[in-house]
N, C-alpha and C positions, 0 to 999 in steps of 0.2 A: 429581571434582577434589580434589587433595590440597593442602591449605593448609599452608604451612610458614612460620609466623611465630613468632619468639621474643619473649617478653614478659619484661621485667625489672622486678621490684618491690623496693622497699626493705623491710627487715625490719619496720619499724614498721607499715606498711600492707599487708603481704603477704597476710594472710587476706582482708581487705576487698577489696583489688584483685583477688585471684584469684577470689573469689566473683562479683564484678561481671563479670569476663571469662567465667567459666563460664556464668553465667546468660544472658549475651548469646549465647554460642555455642549453648546449649541451646534458647533461644527461636528463634534463626535456624534451627536444624536442625528444630525442631518445625513451623515455618511452611513449610518446604520439602519436607515428606514426609508421606505418609499411612501409611507403614509404621512399624514399630518403629525406634527409634533405638538402635543398638548401641554401648555405651560399654565400652571396656577401661579398667580401673581398677587402679592400683597399690595394694599393701598397705603394711604398715609404719606408722610413726608420722607420716610427712610429711602424708598426706591427712586425718588425723583432725580437726584443728581446722577445716579447710575443710569437710569433710563435715558436721560438727556444725552449722555455720552454713547450709550449703546445704540441709539438711533443713527449715529454717524457710521456705524459699521455696515459693510456691504455683505449681508447674508442673504440667503434665499428666503426672505421673509414670507413669501407666499405659502411656504410649507408649515407655517406656525399658526396655531390657534391659541389665543390668550384668554384666560378666564380669571376674573377677580375672585379672591378668596374672602374678601370683605367689601361691603359697600354700606353707605349711609342711606337712609330713607329720605333722599332729597333728589330733585331733578338733576340730570347730568350737567346742566348749565350753571348750577350753584357752585360756589367756591368750596363747599364741603364735600362735593362728590368726588370719590376716589377715581371713578372712571373718567369723569370730566378732567380732572387734574392730570391723570396719566395720558389721556388722549391728547392734551395740549403739547406735551413734551415728547411723546413716544408714538402712540398709535397713529396720529395724524402724519407722522414723518416716515412711516414704513408701510409696506404693502402686505401686512399680516392680517389675519382675521382676529378681531377683538370683539368681545361680547359684553354688552352692558346688562347689568342686572335690572336696572330701572328702565321702564318704557313709559312713554307718554300715554295718557288716557287709560292707564291700568292701575289698579290698586297695588299696594306693595305686596299683598298676599298673592295676587295674580302674577306679579312679576317674579316672586320667589318660586312659584310652581312652574312657571314657564322656563326659568333659568335652570331649575333642577332637571326638567325634561330635556332642555338643550344639552346639558352636560351628559345626560344618559344617551342622547343621540350621537354625540361627537366623541365621547371618551369611553374607552373600555371600562366595564364595570365588573367588579369581583362578584362571586356568587353570594357574598354578604351584602351586596348593594353599594359598595364603596367605589368611587372612581379611581382609576389608575392613571395619574398624570405622569408624563415623561419627565418633567422637571417641576419642582416647586420652589419658588423663591419667596421667602417671608422676611419681613423686616421686624424690628422690635422697637417699640416706643421707649422713651426715656424712663417710663414707669414700669417697664418690663412687659407691656402688653404686646400681643401679636394677633393679627387677624381678628381684631375686635374682641379678643378674649382678654379681659382685664383682671389683674390679680385681685383676690379677695371679693369676687363678685359671684352672683348666682349662676351666671352664664357658664362658668366652669363645670357646673354639675349637670348641664344639659346632655342628653343622650341623642 
């Protein structure tokens, strides 16, 4: 079942309200499944304050798999790495499974193929070949971009 609800929070209570909603969704998902909960997570600066606080919550993190929906072609120890930044404030603080797109000693094309195969292995796939994540959390940049899709760019036309 796909749940399509929009939630609006004011700036003053954004992090607190978002954490409350996420924890509710995580607990609901944990109570309804015996398998891993697959989460697609946006990079960038938007989720960082939320993830810092979320890491303080006592959830059964071992039941979670986290996949990034966007990454930059840089090593994970670079400050521009979405995985590296999220790892510092979140993944390194919890006992969940998290998967980096970028791997040392591999080309970015090899990394991309390996990541696609990993998702196909871990996440249910529709007959059309699309992964079915249990929860998807996306942020939005100040210019309106999400998941490395920027307004007015050719990337929006990719199939």
